[in-house]
C-alpha positions, 0 to 999 in steps of 0.5 A: 601863704597858710590861705594858700596851703589851706585852699591846696588841702581842700582841693586835694580832700575834695578829689577824695571826696572828703570836703563838702560845703554848706551854708546852714545846718539844715544843709549839712544835715541833708549832706551828711545823711546823703553821703552817709547813706551813700558810703554805708551802702558801699561798704555793706551792700552788694553790687547791683543791690537796689535799696528802697528807702522810705522817707522819714520826717526830719523831726522823727529822724531826730526823735530816733536819735535822741531815743537811741542815745538814751538807750544806749548811753543813758545809764552808766553801769556801776561795776563792783559798787556793792549797792549801786547798780547803775547811775542815770545820766541826763541827756536831752535836746543838747546832748551831743555825741560825736559819730566815729566811722571806722572801716574795721570793726573792733570789740575791744 
């Protein structure tokens, strides 16, 4: 019974493009990159806009991602603590930061 409900849910979600199956991490990475690229173009590009994308090696994408994480999240700012401005956070290759997409931008 639960398996049937799960299959129905997956079928429903597939119709909306929210389910994609993969066998390896590399496949997941490839599909996620491709689908994010398509979704971002849909959200932010005018219809008919031609976007050319230069291929970036996988190791360079990972290096850029990790560098951005370190820059954005590598320091905790300690407001209101005399003598302590900030604390460094140890971000390494094992650090995972979830990606949350939203259709609105909130400054708060």
